[in-house]
LUMTORKOL-597807 format. One record per atom (N, C-alpha, C): residue number from 1; chain; atom name; y, z, x. Coordinates in pm, 1 decimal. Example, Ala and Ser with C-alpha at 12.3 -4.5 7.8 and 13.67 -1.06 7.14 Angstrom:
BEGIN
  tise  rodo  vexnu         y         z         x
     1     A      N    -569.0     780.0    1319.0
     1     A     CA    -450.0     780.0    1230.0
     1     A      C    -330.0     780.0    1320.0
     2     A      N    -225.0     708.0    1285.0
     2     A     CA    -106.0     714.0    1367.0
     2     A      C       3.0     787.0    1290.0
END
This chain:
BEGIN
  tise  rodo  vexnu         y         z         x
     1     A      N   10895.7    9376.7    8577.9
     1     A     CA   10754.5    9343.6    8560.2
     1     A      C   10678.9    9375.0    8688.4
     2     A      N   10563.5    9440.6    8672.6
     2     A     CA   10478.2    9473.7    8786.0
     2     A      C   10339.8    9417.8    8759.5
     3     A      N   10284.4    9352.9    8858.5
     3     A     CA   10145.4    9307.4    8851.3
     3     A      C   10062.2    9387.5    8949.5
     4     A      N    9946.8    9432.3    8900.9
     4     A     CA    9859.6    9517.3    8981.4
     4     A      C    9724.5    9449.1    8998.3
     5     A      N    9674.7    9447.5    9120.0
     5     A     CA    9545.4    9386.1    9148.7
     5     A      C    9459.5    9485.6    9225.0
     6     A      N    9349.6    9527.3    9160.5
     6     A     CA    9257.6    9622.6    9223.4
     6     A      C    9151.4    9548.1    9304.0
     7     A      N    9099.2    9615.5    9403.3
     7     A     CA    8987.6    9563.9    9481.1
     7     A      C    8911.5    9681.8    9541.2
     8     A      N    8791.0    9652.6    9591.5
     8     A     CA    8714.7    9755.4    9661.6
     8     A      C    8598.5    9813.9    9584.7
     9     A      N    8582.6    9774.6    9458.5
     9     A     CA    8469.5    9824.9    9382.6
     9     A      C    8338.1    9764.2    9429.6
    10     A      N    8229.3    9817.1    9374.4
    10     A     CA    8099.0    9764.0    9410.8
    10     A      C    7987.9    9859.9    9376.3
    11     A      N    7869.9    9831.0    9432.2
    11     A     CA    7751.3    9913.4    9411.3
    11     A      C    7731.8   10003.2    9533.6
    12     A      N    7712.3   10130.9    9508.7
    12     A     CA    7693.1   10225.7    9618.6
    12     A      C    7587.6   10328.1    9576.7
    13     A      N    7514.8   10379.3    9673.0
    13     A     CA    7413.4   10480.6    9644.4
    13     A      C    7478.9   10617.2    9623.6
    14     A      N    7413.7   10704.2    9549.5
    14     A     CA    7466.2   10840.3    9535.2
    14     A      C    7488.4   10905.2    9671.3
    15     A      N    7602.1   10973.2    9683.1
    15     A     CA    7640.9   11032.8    9810.1
    15     A      C    7723.4   10942.6    9898.5
    16     A      N    7734.5   10817.5    9860.7
    16     A     CA    7810.2   10721.3    9940.0
    16     A      C    7959.1   10726.6    9912.1
    17     A      N    8030.4   10633.5    9975.8
    17     A     CA    8176.7   10629.5    9965.6
    17     A      C    8224.5   10489.0    9933.7
    18     A      N    8337.5   10482.0    9869.6
    18     A     CA    8408.7   10357.3    9845.4
    18     A      C    8557.8   10385.1    9854.3
    19     A      N    8632.3   10282.3    9890.5
    19     A     CA    8778.2   10292.8    9890.8
    19     A      C    8833.7   10182.5    9803.4
    20     A      N    8900.8   10221.3    9697.7
    20     A     CA    8965.9   10125.8    9609.9
    20     A      C    9110.1   10105.1    9655.5
    21     A      N    9156.0    9982.5    9638.2
    21     A     CA    9294.8    9948.5    9668.9
    21     A      C    9358.6    9885.6    9546.4
    22     A      N    9487.2    9906.4    9532.0
    22     A     CA    9563.5    9845.4    9423.5
    22     A      C    9693.5    9792.8    9482.8
    23     A      N    9705.2    9661.3    9485.7
    23     A     CA    9824.1    9597.0    9540.1
    23     A      C    9919.4    9563.1    9426.8
    24     A      N   10044.5    9601.2    9442.9
    24     A     CA   10145.2    9581.2    9339.8
    24     A      C   10247.1    9476.9    9382.2
    25     A      N   10290.5    9396.0    9285.4
    25     A     CA   10396.7    9300.2    9311.3
    25     A      C   10531.0    9370.1    9294.1
    26     A      N   10637.0    9301.3    9334.9
    26     A     CA   10769.9    9354.7    9311.5
    26     A      C   10820.8    9439.8    9425.4
    27     A      N   10949.6    9474.0    9417.5
    27     A     CA   11013.8    9546.1    9527.8
    27     A      C   11059.4    9686.2    9488.1
    28     A      N   11004.9    9738.3    9378.5
    28     A     CA   11044.1    9871.9    9334.1
    28     A      C   10922.8    9964.0    9324.0
    29     A      N   10821.4    9930.4    9400.3
    29     A     CA   10695.4   10003.4    9393.3
    29     A      C   10716.7   10152.4    9416.2
    30     A      N   10801.4   10186.4    9510.1
    30     A     CA   10818.5   10327.7    9547.3
    30     A      C   10876.4   10412.6    9434.7
    31     A      N   10930.6   10347.9    9332.4
    31     A     CA   10991.1   10422.3    9222.4
    31     A      C   10890.7   10459.1    9112.7
    32     A      N   10771.2   10400.3    9121.1
    32     A     CA   10671.8   10420.5    9015.8
    32     A      C   10578.2   10536.5    9048.8
    33     A      N   10540.1   10608.7    8943.9
    33     A     CA   10426.3   10698.6    8953.2
    33     A      C   10301.6   10612.1    8942.7
    34     A      N   10206.2   10635.4    9033.0
    34     A     CA   10085.5   10554.0    9037.1
    34     A      C    9962.8   10638.3    9004.2
    35     A      N    9870.5   10577.8    8932.7
    35     A     CA    9751.0   10652.1    8896.3
    35     A      C    9627.4   10564.3    8896.3
    36     A      N    9514.5   10630.2    8906.0
    36     A     CA    9383.9   10566.1    8888.4
    36     A      C    9318.4   10627.3    8765.3
    37     A      N    9268.6   10540.0    8679.4
    37     A     CA    9195.8   10579.4    8559.9
    37     A      C    9056.9   10517.1    8566.7
    38     A      N    8965.8   10566.6    8484.7
    38     A     CA    8834.5   10505.2    8475.9
    38     A      C    8783.5   10508.7    8333.8
    39     A      N    8699.9   10410.5    8305.7
    39     A     CA    8642.6   10399.1    8172.1
    39     A      C    8495.7   10362.8    8184.8
    40     A      N    8411.1   10453.9    8140.2
    40     A     CA    8266.8   10429.3    8137.7
    40     A      C    8231.5   10363.3    8004.9
    41     A      N    8117.7   10294.4    7997.9
    41     A     CA    8078.1   10227.1    7873.1
    41     A      C    8073.3   10324.0    7755.8
    42     A      N    8138.9   10287.0    7647.3
    42     A     CA    8137.7   10367.9    7527.1
    42     A      C    8227.6   10488.9    7529.8
    43     A      N    8306.8   10501.9    7635.7
    43     A     CA    8395.2   10618.2    7648.3
    43     A      C    8540.2   10573.7    7658.9
    44     A      N    8629.8   10669.0    7642.1
    44     A     CA    8770.6   10637.6    7653.5
    44     A      C    8811.8   10628.8    7800.1
    45     A      N    8927.5   10569.6    7822.2
    45     A     CA    8982.0   10560.5    7956.4
    45     A      C    9047.5   10694.4    7992.1
    46     A      N    9006.3   10749.6    8104.3
    46     A     CA    9053.5   10881.9    8145.3
    46     A      C    9123.9   10875.7    8280.5
    47     A      N    9222.6   10962.1    8295.6
    47     A     CA    9290.5   10975.0    8423.8
    47     A      C    9194.2   11034.0    8527.4
    48     A      N    9198.0   10977.8    8647.2
    48     A     CA    9120.2   11029.9    8759.6
    48     A      C    9211.3   11104.5    8856.7
    49     A      N    9317.4   11035.6    8899.0
    49     A     CA    9409.8   11094.1    8995.8
    49     A      C    9544.0   11025.1    8983.0
    50     A      N    9648.1   11096.3    9024.8
    50     A     CA    9782.7   11041.9    9013.1
    50     A      C    9864.0   11086.1    9133.5
    51     A      N    9953.4   10997.3    9175.9
    51     A     CA   10045.7   11031.0    9284.0
    51     A      C   10184.5   10989.7    9239.7
    52     A      N   10274.8   11085.6    9241.1
    52     A     CA   10409.2   11057.8    9190.8
    52     A      C   10507.4   11045.7    9306.9
    53     A      N   10629.4   11011.3    9270.6
    53     A     CA   10733.0   10996.8    9373.0
    53     A      C   10742.6   11127.0    9452.4
    54     A      N   10746.3   11114.9    9583.0
    54     A     CA   10749.1   11232.9    9669.0
    54     A      C   10612.6   11266.5    9723.7
    55     A      N   10511.0   11196.4    9672.2
    55     A     CA   10376.7   11215.0    9725.7
    55     A      C   10296.5   11325.9    9663.8
    56     A      N   10348.0   11385.4    9557.9
    56     A     CA   10272.6   11492.3    9490.6
    56     A      C   10154.0   11430.5    9418.1
    57     A      N   10038.0   11493.4    9435.0
    57     A     CA    9915.2   11440.9    9376.1
    57     A      C    9853.1   11540.2    9279.2
    58     A      N    9779.3   11486.4    9184.8
    58     A     CA    9694.4   11572.6    9104.0
    58     A      C    9567.1   11499.6    9068.3
    59     A      N    9462.1   11577.6    9047.8
    59     A     CA    9327.9   11524.1    9026.4
    59     A      C    9263.6   11592.7    8905.7
    60     A      N    9180.1   11516.9    8838.2
    60     A     CA    9099.0   11576.2    8733.5
    60     A      C    8984.9   11655.4    8797.4
    61     A      N    8939.6   11756.7    8726.3
    61     A     CA    8840.5   11848.3    8783.6
    61     A      C    8714.7   11780.2    8836.3
    62     A      N    8659.1   11680.3    8766.8
    62     A     CA    8532.4   11622.3    8814.0
    62     A      C    8539.9   11557.0    8951.7
    63     A      N    8660.8   11523.7    8997.8
    63     A     CA    8672.0   11452.0    9125.5
    63     A      C    8741.0   11534.1    9233.3
    64     A      N    8786.3   11652.9    9199.6
    64     A     CA    8854.9   11734.9    9298.8
    64     A      C    8764.5   11763.4    9417.6
    65     A      N    8820.2   11746.8    9536.4
    65     A     CA    8745.1   11769.5    9658.9
    65     A      C    8662.0   11651.6    9703.7
    66     A      N    8650.3   11548.7    9620.1
    66     A     CA    8571.2   11429.8    9655.6
    66     A      C    8658.2   11304.8    9665.9
    67     A      N    8758.9   11294.5    9582.4
    67     A     CA    8846.2   11177.1    9579.3
    67     A      C    8982.9   11211.9    9636.7
    68     A      N    9044.8   11111.6    9699.9
    68     A     CA    9179.2   11128.2    9752.8
    68     A      C    9263.4   11006.5    9717.2
    69     A      N    9376.2   11030.0    9652.7
    69     A     CA    9468.9   10921.9    9621.6
    69     A      C    9581.6   10922.6    9724.4
    70     A      N    9623.4   10803.9    9764.0
    70     A     CA    9733.3   10791.9    9859.1
    70     A      C    9807.8   10662.5    9831.2
    71     A      N    9926.9   10651.5    9887.9
    71     A     CA   10005.2   10530.1    9868.2
    71     A      C   10075.1   10492.7    9997.8
    72     A      N   10095.1   10363.0   10013.4
    72     A     CA   10170.1   10308.3   10126.2
    72     A      C   10281.1   10224.6   10066.0
    73     A      N   10400.1   10281.2   10059.2
    73     A     CA   10510.4   10211.0    9993.9
    73     A      C   10552.5   10085.9   10071.9
    74     A      N   10530.9   10084.6   10201.2
    74     A     CA   10565.5    9966.6   10280.1
    74     A      C   10474.8    9848.0   10246.4
    75     A      N   10352.9    9879.1   10200.3
    75     A     CA   10257.4    9773.4   10165.4
    75     A      C   10243.1    9756.0   10015.2
    76     A      N   10320.9    9830.9    9937.4
    76     A     CA   10310.8    9823.3    9791.0
    76     A      C   10167.0    9844.9    9743.5
    77     A      N   10101.2    9942.6    9801.3
    77     A     CA    9959.6    9962.7    9773.2
    77     A      C    9929.3   10110.5    9750.0
    78     A      N    9840.7   10133.6    9653.8
    78     A     CA    9787.9   10267.3    9630.6
    78     A      C    9637.1   10261.7    9651.2
    79     A      N    9582.9   10369.8    9704.7
    79     A     CA    9440.9   10374.7    9738.8
    79     A      C    9372.5   10490.1    9665.6
    80     A      N    9242.3   10475.2    9650.4
    80     A     CA    9159.3   10585.4    9602.8
    80     A      C    9035.5   10591.4    9691.4
    81     A      N    9032.2   10691.8    9777.9
    81     A     CA    8915.0   10713.2    9861.8
    81     A      C    8818.1   10800.3    9783.8
    82     A      N    8698.2   10749.4    9764.9
    82     A     CA    8596.9   10819.3    9685.7
    82     A      C    8477.9   10852.5    9773.8
    83     A      N    8452.7   10980.3    9791.1
    83     A     CA    8340.7   11027.9    9871.4
    83     A      C    8240.9   11104.1    9784.8
    84     A      N    8122.3   11121.8    9838.4
    84     A     CA    8017.2   11197.2    9767.9
    84     A      C    8001.5   11147.6    9624.2
    85     A      N    7991.2   11017.7    9610.9
    85     A     CA    7986.0   10958.6    9477.5
    85     A      C    7859.8   10997.5    9403.2
    86     A      N    7875.7   11010.6    9271.9
    86     A     CA    7767.0   11050.4    9183.5
    86     A      C    7745.4   10941.9    9078.1
    87     A      N    7626.7   10935.9    9019.7
    87     A     CA    7604.9   10836.3    8913.9
    87     A      C    7707.1   10847.0    8800.4
    88     A      N    7752.8   10966.7    8771.6
    88     A     CA    7850.0   10983.0    8663.6
    88     A      C    7989.3   10930.9    8698.2
    89     A      N    8008.9   10888.6    8822.5
    89     A     CA    8134.7   10822.8    8860.4
    89     A      C    8134.6   10674.2    8825.1
    90     A      N    8019.8   10624.3    8779.7
    90     A     CA    8009.7   10483.4    8742.0
    90     A      C    8105.1   10452.4    8627.4
    91     A      N    8189.8   10352.4    8648.5
    91     A     CA    8291.0   10315.9    8549.8
    91     A      C    8369.5   10195.9    8601.1
    92     A      N    8451.0   10140.7    8512.4
    92     A     CA    8554.1   10047.3    8556.3
    92     A      C    8677.2   10130.6    8590.8
    93     A      N    8729.9   10108.7    8709.5
    93     A     CA    8845.5   10183.6    8757.9
    93     A      C    8970.2   10096.1    8745.7
    94     A      N    9073.5   10154.7    8686.9
    94     A     CA    9197.9   10083.6    8661.8
    94     A      C    9313.2   10149.2    8735.5
    95     A      N    9397.6   10066.9    8788.5
    95     A     CA    9521.1   10112.3    8851.4
    95     A      C    9633.4   10111.2    8747.4
    96     A      N    9721.4   10208.2    8755.8
    96     A     CA    9832.0   10219.2    8660.8
    96     A      C    9961.9   10248.5    8734.4
    97     A      N   10067.5   10181.2    8688.6
    97     A     CA   10202.2   10207.0    8739.7
    97     A      C   10291.1   10245.3    8622.8
    98     A      N   10361.0   10357.9    8636.8
    98     A     CA   10444.6   10406.1    8527.9
    98     A      C   10582.4   10444.7    8578.1
    99     A      N   10681.2   10398.2    8501.0
    99     A     CA   10819.5   10443.0    8520.9
    99     A      C   10880.0   10457.8    8383.0
   100     A      N   10945.9   10567.9    8361.4
   100     A     CA   10997.4   10598.4    8228.2
   100     A      C   11091.8   10490.5    8177.1
   101     A      N   11162.8   10426.9    8268.1
   101     A     CA   11259.2   10325.5    8227.3
   101     A      C   11203.0   10184.4    8239.3
   102     A      N   11121.7   10159.9    8344.4
   102     A     CA   11079.8   10023.4    8374.6
   102     A      C   10947.3    9983.7    8310.2
   103     A      N   10873.1   10082.6    8257.9
   103     A     CA   10754.3   10045.8    8184.7
   103     A      C   10623.9   10098.4    8240.7
   104     A      N   10516.5   10060.2    8172.4
   104     A     CA   10380.9   10105.7    8202.1
   104     A      C   10291.8    9983.5    8222.9
   105     A      N   10223.3    9976.2    8335.5
   105     A     CA   10147.5    9855.7    8371.0
   105     A      C   10006.0    9891.5    8415.3
   106     A      N    9914.1    9797.1    8387.5
   106     A     CA    9773.2    9815.6    8421.2
   106     A      C    9721.1    9698.3    8502.1
   107     A      N    9626.2    9727.8    8589.8
   107     A     CA    9552.2    9622.7    8656.5
   107     A      C    9436.2    9578.8    8569.6
   108     A      N    9359.5    9483.2    8620.9
   108     A     CA    9249.0    9425.7    8544.4
   108     A      C    9121.6    9508.0    8556.0
   109     A      N    9117.8    9600.6    8650.6
   109     A     CA    9001.8    9687.0    8666.3
   109     A      C    8904.6    9637.5    8771.5
   110     A      N    8833.7    9731.7    8831.0
   110     A     CA    8728.9    9699.2    8927.1
   110     A      C    8608.8    9789.4    8898.6
   111     A      N    8491.1    9728.8    8899.4
   111     A     CA    8368.9    9800.7    8863.0
   111     A      C    8317.6    9882.1    8981.4
   112     A      N    8286.4   10007.9    8953.7
   112     A     CA    8219.8   10094.6    9050.8
   112     A      C    8087.7   10139.1    8988.8
   113     A      N    7978.5   10111.3    9059.1
   113     A     CA    7846.1   10149.6    9011.8
   113     A      C    7779.2   10235.2    9118.1
   114     A      N    7739.4   10355.3    9078.5
   114     A     CA    7671.7   10447.3    9169.7
   114     A      C    7527.2   10460.3    9123.1
   115     A      N    7437.4   10405.2    9202.4
   115     A     CA    7297.9   10401.8    9162.6
   115     A      C    7209.1   10383.2    9283.6
   116     A      N    7089.9   10441.0    9276.0
   116     A     CA    6992.9   10421.6    9383.8
   116     A      C    6899.8   10305.5    9349.4
END
């Protein structure tokens, strides 16, 4: 069982930055593929970025060059650095932990609002 707690969301002006954090419980964090997803009102939840074992990352096109995902296995934490934010980045951001054998887990979400 893994529990995920996101933090770092908030209100930011267009062009601004935010850093989201996701703290995971348990002692097998390094074995999980970690991802950030987002869900805007009335839309489905979509993958934003993912970091797998070994540190390989991938990003969806809308955030490439603006967002950076990273992880600190010693702190059981995954981060999402978001720069040059746009109004269309407004959404609830969810942290996800996946392991083919151990399961799929979600955090409760953190709201990010980009508005002037």
